[in-house]
Each structure stands twice: as structure tokens, then as C-alpha cells.
N, C-alpha and C positions, 0 to 999 in steps of 0.2 A: 785762659784756658782754652785750648785749639781743640775744636773738635775731631771728631775722624774724618770729616769730608776736607777741613785743611789741612790735614795731613797727610791725606791720599793724593793731593792734588800735587801734578808737577809741574804748575804752570811757571814762566821764569817772570810771572808777574807776585806771585804769591812768595816766592824766592826772594825776589827783590825788595818784596817789603817786612820778609822776615830779618833780611841783613841789616836793614837801617830804616830809621825813621824822619825820609827826609821829608816827608809831606806833612808831618807834624812840626818839623825844627821850621821850615817854610810857611807855614801857617794855611797850608792847602786845604780846600773844603770839597771832600769827597761829595757829589750830589748822586748818591746810589741809584734813585730812581729803580727801586725794586720791580714796580707796577708794570714798567715798561717789559722788561723778563719776563714775568710772569704771564704778562698778554702774549707775547712772541711764543713762548714755548705753549701755552695751551690753544692757541689760535693759528700757529705757524710753527709745528714742530720739526719740520723737515728744514727750516731756517734757522732754529736754536742750536744744534748739537746735543748730542747726547750729553746729560749732565751737567748742562747750563744752569738750574737753580741750582745746584748744590755748589757750585761754583762762584754763581753769584753772591750768595748769602756767607758762603767761607771768604770772600774776599771782603765784603762789609762787615763783617765780625771781626777777620783779623784787625783790618784798620781800625774798627771800633776799639778793638785790645791793645793799639799802639797809640792809642789817643788822639789819632786823626780827627777832624772834627767834620762830620758828617751832619748834611742838610738834608731837609725832607724835600724831594724835589718830587715833582709828578710827571713831567713834561707833557701836561695836559693844560686844558683851558679852567681847570679846576672840580670839573663833575665828571662823573661817569658816564660813557655814552650810552644813550637811549637806544632801541632797537632800530630806528631809522640812522643811526650814525650822529645824529645831532645831541647836543649837551642835555642830560637827562636831568633838568632842574627840579626833579622832586628828591633826588637822590642827595646823599650827603656828597661834601666835596671830598675829592679825590685824596686830599691830605689825610683822611681819618683814617684810609685804607692804606697807604704809606707808614704811618706812625705806627700801626698794629704791625706791620710787615717787619718793621723795625725790631718791636719787641718781640713776636713770634719767632722771628729766624735769624734776626743778627745779631744777640745778647743785651739789647738798650731794656734799660728799666722804662716803665711808663715814665716816668718823671725825667729822663734822658732822650726818649722820642720826642715829649712837649719840648724840651729845649731847642732840641734839632731843628723842630718846626717855627719856633720861635727867634729866638735871640741868635742861632745860628744861620736860620734861615737870612735872616735881616743882613747879617755880616754878608752874606754869600751875594745880595743885591747891593752891598755898597749903602744901604738903609741904618747901619746899627747907631747911628747918633739920633736918630729920632723914632726907632721903631726896633719891637724885637724883645722887651723889657717893661717893667711896670717901676716906672721912676720919674723924679719932677723933672719938666721939661720934655717928656716922651709925649709921641702923639697918645690919645687914649683910645687904642684900636683893642678890645679886650674879647671875649668868648664867655659870658657866664654859663657853667654848668650846673646841672640839678643831682647830678653826682658827681663822686670822688675818681678823677680820672688817675690818679695815684694807686688804686687800688684795683683799677682794670681799664688797659689804654681803650678799650669800648665805648667808655664813659662819655669820651669825648663828642660822641655824636648827640651826647643828651642835653643839648641846648637850650636855655632857658631864654638867653638873647646875647646879640650880638652888638658890641659898642665899636663904630667908626668915627674917627676924628671927633669925639666925644658925645656922639648922638647915639643911643641906644634903639635898636632894630628888635622887632620882634616879629616871627612868621603867624601871622593870625590864619588863612587859610588860602586855598587854594582857587585861583581864578581861571577863568576858561581859558584854555589855552592852556595850560599846565605852570603859570607863572603864578608864583604866590605874591600875597597882597603883605604890606610891612605896616605894624603899627609904631608911630615913632613919637620917643618920649616917653616911655615907660615910668610908671613908679616905683620908688623900693619897696621893702615891707615896711619901713618907717613912715613912707607916704610921701618922702623928697622925690619930685621927678628926677630921674637919673640922667 
């Protein structure tokens, strides 16, 4: 279903996307990076032009409706910027906000946003042979959550621990200077070390 914003848009890009599905046929992955457009619209409105966000959301929604693969891009170092412009290491990684934008503004379900952040993200990086899915032979890179992200995409921020290359890490406290200390080798509820 095309929203009012998409129907009202007269951009040649939108007309081309409606006429054909070349992006899907070619396996092109759209790196929407909605956060970048939100930042520009909020902090440099004079550069953004009127209607930038409705147009951006409409293009992403339309590409998604046409079956174009969309990954979760952030165009950042991974964390929100702190007040001094450096990464805020106490904040959640930017991927969480980008997934929430895809769900909130681009017609994704939570599971589609998670798929965009994992499997499609690995495909975009050329890493799909070793990352992006949970399967035998794949790298053991996982995020274990305390709440179901399928019911609410914001639950992706409720992290119990992270597993990277088969080693589990859990943030246990904030060190001096704003950096987290990590506990390695967490035990599962059954008592086995993960």
C-alpha cells in the first residue's frame, strides 16, 4: 500500500521505482540510512529542503513494498555522538535507532528490520558466507536479549550479553572515563559456560 506521501511525491526517482523493479531484479541493496536524513532535517533544515523526511520515508517504504533488499545503514562509527562530538560509549549503538525508524516510518515489521540488520547487512558487506545468520559453519556473533524484539523493536536494546566469535561478553559496569568493563565467559542458566 502506497501512503499519501508517496502518492503526492512527483520525484522522477519515485516514478521510475513504480514503473520497474530493476533494483530487485539486480539484487541491489538499498542502504537507506534514515538517521542521516533525520540528523540533517533536525540540525541543518536549510540544507534539507522542505519535505525531505516524508520523501525519504516514502522512497524507503516504496522500495520495501517492491521487494528491494534494504539493509540497516547508519553512516556512523556505531554509536550516537556525545555532547563533545565524540562517540557516546554509554549509548546504544546507532543500529537500534535505524531499525526503529524502518519499523516506525518505512513499513517494516520488527522481524523484517532485524533481517535487514543481520542477513541483508552481511550481504551488503560481502560477508554472507560467514555472518548474518545462525547456521552451522557461520561465525558465532549473536546478541542475546531479555525481551522479545518481534513484539517491540525497541526490545533490541535490552541486551543480556553479546557473543563475538563464540566468546560471550556482558557489560558489567562503567569504568572511569565512560568506558564499560566487560565480563567474558558468561554461564548460561543451565550452568554451562557459553
